[in-house]
LUMTI-486500 format. One line per 8 residues: number of its first residue (from 0); their letters; for each residue x, y, z of C-alpha. Coordinates in nm, 2 decimals, m for minus. Layout:
NUM = A = X/Y/Z | ... $
END
This chain:
0 = MRAPLRLA = m1.92/m5.56/m1.01 | m1.60/m5.53/m1.24 | m1.75/m5.21/m1.40 | m1.82/m5.00/m1.12 | m1.50/m5.10/m1.00 | m1.28/m5.00/m1.30 | m1.49/m4.69/m1.33 | m1.43/m4.62/m0.96 $
8 = STLLAVLA = m1.04/m4.66/m1.03 | m1.02/m4.44/m1.35 | m1.20/m4.15/m1.14 | m1.00/m4.17/m0.86 | m0.64/m4.15/m1.08 | m0.80/m3.88/m1.27 | m0.84/m3.68/m0.88 | m0.47/m3.79/m0.83 $
16 = APHLLPAQ = m0.34/m3.67/m1.17 | m0.56/m3.33/m1.23 | m0.28/m3.24/m1.53 | m0.50/m3.52/m1.70 | m0.80/m3.33/m1.68 | m0.90/m3.16/m2.02 | m0.75/m2.84/m2.08 | m0.97/m2.56/m1.97 $
24 = PPPEQRII = m1.00/m2.22/m2.22 | m0.78/m1.95/m2.07 | m0.93/m1.64/m1.98 | m0.99/m1.38/m2.26 | m0.69/m1.14/m2.17 | m0.70/m0.79/m2.34 | m0.36/m0.74/m2.51 | m0.20/m0.40/m2.52 $
32 = DVEAAERA = 0.01/m0.30/m2.86 | 0.28/m0.07/m2.69 | 0.49/m0.01/m2.99 | 0.17/0.12/m3.16 | 0.02/0.33/m2.86 | 0.39/0.47/m2.88 | 0.40/0.53/m3.22 | 0.06/0.67/m3.20 $
40 = KKTEHSFR = 0.18/0.96/m2.98 | 0.50/1.04/m3.14 | 0.28/1.08/m3.48 | 0.05/1.34/m3.29 | 0.36/1.53/m3.14 | 0.62/1.48/m3.43 | 0.72/1.78/m3.61 | 0.58/1.87/m3.94 $
48 = AWQAPLLP = 0.71/2.11/m4.24 | 0.40/2.35/m4.19 | 0.50/2.42/m3.81 | 0.85/2.56/m3.91 | 0.66/2.91/m3.82 | 0.62/2.76/m3.44 | 0.97/2.64/m3.39 | 1.04/2.87/m3.18 $
56 = FLVFGKAM = 0.73/2.78/m2.97 | 0.83/2.46/m2.95 | 1.16/2.48/m2.83 | 1.10/2.71/m2.58 | 0.80/2.46/m2.46 | 1.06/2.18/m2.46 | 1.29/2.35/m2.26 | 1.00/2.47/m2.01 $
64 = EKGFIAVD = 0.88/2.10/m2.03 | 1.18/1.92/m1.89 | 1.15/2.19/m1.58 | 0.77/2.10/m1.52 | 0.82/1.72/m1.60 | 1.07/1.73/m1.24 | 0.78/1.97/m1.05 | 0.51/1.73/m1.15 $
72 = RNHLLEKA = 0.77/1.39/m1.06 | 0.87/1.52/m0.69 | 0.46/1.60/m0.66 | 0.58/1.96/m0.56 | 0.23/2.10/m0.66 | 0.02/1.85/m0.53 | 0.24/1.95/m0.19 | 0.16/2.32/m0.16 $
80 = QYYVSEHE = m0.19/2.26/m0.26 | m0.20/2.03/0.04 | m0.03/2.24/0.26 | m0.18/2.55/0.17 | m0.55/2.50/0.15 | m0.63/2.15/0.23 | m0.56/2.19/0.60 | m0.86/2.29/0.84 $
88 = RGFKPLFG = m0.74/2.63/0.90 | m0.39/2.80/0.78 | m0.22/3.06/0.56 | m0.17/3.05/0.20 | 0.02/3.28/m0.05 | m0.19/3.50/m0.32 | m0.04/3.57/m0.66 | m0.23/3.84/m0.90 $
96 = GLGIGTGF = m0.63/3.86/m0.79 | m0.61/4.25/m0.85 | m0.74/4.34/m1.27 | m0.58/4.44/m1.50 | m0.28/4.73/m1.50 | m0.20/4.65/m1.11 | 0.16/4.55/m1.18 | 0.26/4.23/m0.98 $
104 = ALGVEYYR = 0.05/4.19/m0.68 | 0.17/3.94/m0.39 | m0.09/3.88/m0.07 | m0.15/3.60/0.18 | m0.51/3.45/0.29 | m0.59/3.32/0.63 | m0.89/3.07/0.58 | m1.05/2.85/0.75 $
112 = NDFLRRGG = m1.24/2.55/0.62 | m1.56/2.41/0.74 | m1.62/2.72/0.92 | m1.95/2.68/1.17 | m2.07/2.34/0.93 | m1.93/2.10/0.70 | m1.86/2.32/0.40 | m1.85/2.64/0.50 $
120 = RIGIPLRA = m1.51/2.89/0.42 | m1.40/3.18/0.58 | m1.12/3.36/0.39 | m0.97/3.68/0.48 | m0.73/3.79/0.21 | m0.49/4.11/0.19 | m0.31/4.19/m0.14 | m0.13/4.49/m0.24 $
128 = STLLYQDY = 0.10/4.49/m0.61 | 0.46/4.70/m0.66 | 0.22/5.02/m0.80 | 0.01/5.04/m0.45 | m0.29/4.87/m0.53 | m0.47/4.71/m0.24 | m0.72/4.47/m0.14 | m0.81/4.39/0.22 $
136 = GIDLSLPV = m1.10/4.18/0.28 | m1.35/3.89/0.43 | m1.56/3.62/0.25 | m1.77/3.40/0.34 | m1.95/3.07/0.19 | m2.20/2.88/0.44 | m2.40/2.59/0.29 | m2.73/2.61/0.39 $
144 = DSGQCVFF = m2.90/2.29/0.28 | m2.71/1.92/0.39 | m2.68/1.84/0.04 | m2.50/2.16/m0.03 | m2.68/2.23/m0.32 | m2.80/2.61/m0.16 | m2.54/2.86/m0.01 | m2.46/3.20/0.18 $
152 = DANAHYRV = m2.26/3.40/0.04 | m2.09/3.77/0.17 | m1.82/3.93/0.18 | m1.68/4.31/0.23 | m1.34/4.42/0.08 | m1.17/4.75/0.10 | m1.00/4.88/m0.20 | m0.77/5.10/m0.33 $
160 = RSQDDFFG = m0.69/5.17/m0.73 | m0.37/5.38/m0.75 | m0.32/5.48/m1.09 | m0.57/5.35/m1.33 | m0.61/5.54/m1.71 | m0.92/5.75/m1.85 | m0.92/5.86/m2.20 | m1.27/5.99/m2.23 $
168 = LGNDSRAG = m1.54/5.86/m2.29 | m1.64/5.69/m2.62 | m1.54/5.51/m2.89 | m1.34/5.81/m3.06 | m1.14/5.92/m2.74 | m0.79/6.00/m2.83 | m0.46/5.77/m2.72 | m0.31/6.09/m2.65 $
176 = ARTSYMLQ = m0.55/6.23/m2.38 | m0.43/5.98/m2.11 | m0.49/6.06/m1.77 | m0.44/5.91/m1.42 | m0.71/5.86/m1.13 | m0.71/5.69/m0.78 | m1.03/5.49/m0.64 | m1.09/5.43/m0.34 $
184 = SRQFSFGP = m1.39/5.20/m0.28 | m1.55/5.01/0.04 | m1.84/4.78/m0.03 | m2.04/4.50/0.10 | m2.27/4.18/m0.06 | m2.44/3.91/0.05 | m2.71/3.67/m0.08 | m2.81/3.31/m0.20 $
192 = RFELTRRL = m2.60/3.07/m0.43 | m2.80/2.76/m0.54 | m2.64/2.47/m0.74 | m2.95/2.36/m0.97 | m2.70/2.12/m1.13 | m2.41/2.01/m1.23 | m2.40/2.28/m1.46 | m2.64/2.49/m1.36 $
200 = RFHARFGY = m2.63/2.74/m1.10 | m2.80/3.07/m1.01 | m2.68/3.38/m0.76 | m2.87/3.68/m0.64 | m2.65/3.98/m0.47 | m2.77/4.25/m0.25 | m2.51/4.51/m0.15 | m2.35/4.89/m0.10 $
208 = NSTSVFDG = m2.06/5.04/m0.25 | m1.92/5.36/m0.13 | m1.66/5.50/m0.43 | m1.46/5.85/m0.37 | m1.21/5.99/m0.68 | m0.92/6.13/m0.66 | m0.60/6.26/m0.86 | m0.39/5.96/m1.00 $
216 = KDARFPAI = m0.06/5.85/m0.84 | 0.11/5.79/m1.17 | 0.34/6.09/m1.26 | 0.40/6.00/m1.60 | 0.03/6.16/m1.69 | m0.14/6.44/m1.56 | m0.43/6.38/m1.34 | m0.76/6.30/m1.47 $
224 = TARFARNQ = m0.89/6.65/m1.30 | m0.61/6.86/m1.51 | m0.73/6.76/m1.85 | m1.12/6.68/m1.77 | m1.34/6.92/m1.62 | m1.54/6.76/m1.29 | m1.90/6.86/m1.46 | m1.80/6.66/m1.78 $
232 = IPGLRSGA = m1.75/6.30/m1.60 | m2.03/6.13/m1.41 | m1.90/6.04/m1.11 | m1.58/6.25/m1.13 | m1.69/6.51/m0.86 | m1.76/6.30/m0.56 | m1.78/5.93/m0.63 | m2.09/5.76/m0.60 $
240 = RLWAGEAS = m2.26/5.58/m0.28 | m2.48/5.35/m0.47 | m2.70/5.04/m0.37 | m2.76/4.72/m0.56 | m2.98/4.40/m0.63 | m2.82/4.18/m0.89 | m2.91/3.82/m1.05 | m2.72/3.57/m1.26 $
248 = LIHDTRDV = m2.78/3.27/m1.40 | m2.44/3.02/m1.50 | m2.40/2.73/m1.73 | m2.12/2.56/m1.76 | m2.02/2.30/m1.94 | m1.62/2.34/m1.93 | m1.43/2.00/m1.90 | m1.21/2.15/m1.71 $
256 = PGRPRSGG = m1.31/2.53/m1.60 | m0.92/2.65/m1.58 | m0.79/2.52/m1.91 | m1.10/2.41/m2.12 | m1.03/2.20/m2.44 | m1.43/2.10/m2.48 | m1.75/2.27/m2.33 | m1.90/2.62/m2.26 $
264 = YHRLEVGR = m1.96/2.90/m2.03 | m2.27/3.13/m2.08 | m2.35/3.40/m1.84 | m2.71/3.63/m1.81 | m2.70/3.89/m1.53 | m2.94/4.19/m1.53 | m2.88/4.41/m1.19 | m3.03/4.74/m1.06 $
272 = HQSGGSNE = m2.78/5.00/m0.91 | m2.95/5.33/m0.72 | m2.77/5.65/m0.51 | m2.85/5.60/m0.18 | m3.08/5.91/m0.06 | m3.11/6.05/m0.42 | m3.14/6.02/m0.76 | m2.78/6.14/m0.88 $
280 = YGFWRYRA = m2.74/5.76/m0.99 | m2.99/5.51/m1.10 | m2.97/5.25/m1.38 | m2.99/4.90/m1.48 | m2.71/4.69/m1.58 | m2.75/4.39/m1.82 | m2.51/4.14/m1.91 | m2.47/3.82/m2.19 $
288 = EAERYLPL = m2.15/3.62/m2.20 | m2.07/3.32/m2.40 | m1.74/3.10/m2.44 | m1.74/2.79/m2.65 | m1.40/2.55/m2.70 | m1.39/2.36/m3.01 | m1.15/2.07/m3.09 | m0.99/2.06/m3.44 $
296 = GSRNRVLA = m0.97/1.76/m3.47 | m0.76/1.67/m3.16 | m0.74/1.82/m2.81 | m0.43/1.95/m2.91 | m0.56/2.19/m3.16 | m0.86/2.41/m2.95 | m1.04/2.70/m3.12 | m1.18/2.91/m2.85 $
304 = LRFLGITN = m1.44/3.21/m2.93 | m1.61/3.46/m2.68 | m1.86/3.69/m2.69 | m1.92/4.01/m2.42 | m2.16/4.23/m2.40 | m2.30/4.48/m2.15 | m2.51/4.79/m2.15 | m2.59/5.03/m1.92 $
312 = QADGASAV = m2.96/5.20/m1.90 | m2.97/5.49/m1.72 | m3.29/5.63/m1.56 | m3.44/5.96/m1.71 | m3.19/6.26/m1.57 | m2.97/6.02/m1.42 | m2.65/5.91/m1.47 | m2.37/5.65/m1.48 $
320 = PFFEQVIL = m2.04/5.68/m1.28 | m1.80/5.67/m1.53 | m1.58/5.38/m1.33 | m1.92/5.18/m1.35 | m1.94/5.20/m1.71 | m1.83/4.94/m1.97 | m1.44/4.95/m2.01 | m1.19/4.80/m2.29 $
328 = GGSSTLRG = m0.84/4.73/m2.36 | m0.59/4.54/m2.17 | m0.50/4.17/m2.12 | m0.86/4.06/m2.04 | m1.09/4.22/m2.29 | m0.93/4.38/m2.55 | m0.56/4.29/m2.64 | m0.35/4.51/m2.86 $
336 = FREFRFYD = m0.48/4.85/m2.67 | m0.37/4.99/m2.35 | m0.53/4.91/m2.05 | m0.89/5.10/m1.98 | m0.84/5.26/m2.32 | m1.22/5.29/m2.39 | m1.56/5.39/m2.19 | m1.90/5.45/m2.19 $
344 = TSGVMMSA = m2.21/5.35/m2.07 | m2.23/5.01/m2.33 | m1.99/4.78/m2.48 | m1.95/4.45/m2.72 | m1.63/4.24/m2.73 | m1.54/3.96/m2.98 | m1.27/3.69/m2.90 | m1.12/3.42/m3.15 $
352 = EYRYNLNA = m0.86/3.25/m3.04 | m0.62/2.97/m3.14 | m0.47/2.70/m2.92 | m0.22/2.46/m3.04 | m0.07/2.24/m2.73 | 0.32/2.28/m2.71 | 0.31/1.99/m2.45 | 0.17/1.90/m2.16 $
360 = YADMVLFV = 0.27/2.24/m1.96 | 0.22/2.55/m2.24 | m0.01/2.62/m2.50 | 0.08/2.83/m2.84 | m0.16/3.13/m2.89 | m0.31/3.29/m3.18 | m0.59/3.58/m3.14 | m0.79/3.82/m3.26 $
368 = DQGQVARQ = m1.04/4.03/m3.08 | m1.27/4.29/m3.19 | m1.46/4.56/m2.99 | m1.65/4.85/m2.91 | m1.80/5.10/m2.69 | m2.06/5.35/m2.72 | m2.43/5.49/m2.55 | m2.65/5.30/m2.64 $
376 = PGDFSWSG = m2.68/4.92/m2.80 | m2.80/5.06/m3.11 | m2.52/5.32/m3.19 | m2.29/5.00/m3.25 | m2.15/4.97/m3.61 | m1.91/4.74/m3.83 | m1.66/5.07/m3.88 | m1.69/5.13/m3.54 $
384 = LRTGYGGG = m1.49/4.79/m3.45 | m1.14/4.84/m3.24 | m0.90/4.55/m3.36 | m0.61/4.41/m3.21 | m0.43/4.08/m3.29 | m0.17/3.87/m3.19 | m0.03/3.59/m2.98 | 0.23/3.41/m2.76 $
392 = LRFLNQAG = 0.22/3.13/m2.49 | 0.01/3.00/m2.20 | 0.15/2.81/m1.91 | m0.02/2.56/m1.76 | m0.11/2.33/m1.48 | m0.37/2.05/m1.40 | m0.62/2.32/m1.28 | m0.57/2.61/m1.52 $
400 = TPFKILLG = m0.32/2.88/m1.65 | m0.13/3.01/m1.38 | 0.05/3.26/m1.62 | 0.07/3.37/m1.97 | 0.30/3.63/m2.21 | 0.10/3.73/m2.50 | 0.21/4.00/m2.81 | m0.09/4.24/m2.89 $
408 = RSNEGTRI = m0.10/4.45/m3.21 | m0.35/4.72/m3.28 | m0.32/5.00/m3.49 | m0.24/5.21/m3.17 | 0.08/5.03/m3.12 | 0.21/4.71/m2.97 | 0.15/4.55/m2.62 | 0.35/4.32/m2.45 $
416 = YFSLGGTF = 0.14/4.14/m2.12 | 0.28/3.99/m1.90 | 0.00/3.83/m1.66 | m0.14/3.61/m1.43 | m0.44/3.37/m1.51 | m0.56/3.29/m1.82 | m0.80/3.52/m2.04 | m1.08/3.34/m2.10 $
END
């Protein structure tokens, strides 16, 4: 009887004093070596002797970083983004968006989210630039299915391009033959868009484009009709009225589409263009585009590669209007040359760009571009490639490249490009 009583008293004593229980092993904890992490970060961004040529970029980038950090710390971009696009409806400012050589462009867009149904959107953009380029339109996107994998897209735009450059047709056109022309176009299109997977989508588009050609407004250079006869250049006499049908397949594996550091972008497109009521213009357009982004041992160093090939194949005696041909030159294609420098029915371009990340808000860029235009793809040659090279700075935010400054050099001189958005 004494044994059970002794056991019971022992249990009561243990329960009354839980500190006497056997110690339980502490839960496993993840230990982070903060000092080691800080040393690794400093090493990654520390200055090395081989970076001496980059010192001006590093100093400038550091100064810019302080301002961007203040913006980031106060969440100014997030607040602005919410104010201009996250409401159900409203107005938001537009910067750029009119293409190369248009001057500084500003505008406003009225938008309405969840238009007609959830996921639908309508936008009415109005843009104009310091050189009187203009774009007024309406853009509509509506999901067809509840899973938002199929969309119906439509748009209509009126555009004025007041002073585009024209140097003649062909890869051997003369830089001294620069002239100016103006385009007025009225365009509408519609068609389905299929989001096949997260990385793969298919577009089909049907539409009509009426384009008129006039002498340009750039008083520094002759008008296009003062140097080129109207019967020499397809489309110069009376413009063109074209019906079009296009289909494109896009495969996109970029980690951040606006500022990629890995992955790629691939696009295949085929289109048919035909004059309304005549056979003056009738041609097929084929386009192949590929981009790859390769980290060089670190995400702070990236090699960006791009290939672009386009050919327009005319039917029999039909022609391709000069403003619908392949155009190379300027900050988005063949850097080191003037905007709209080369025109012809086919063209090819290759770019290699080394991007060194200075900080969270700026990249230093070095690039080499090569390209040429020709009547047919079989006319391309290594000796015909035009080369441009240079470097500069890209200023970054979380989603893309809002602004860049580039210096390009070619056998036709040196060009400075101030432009909104990324090249690729």
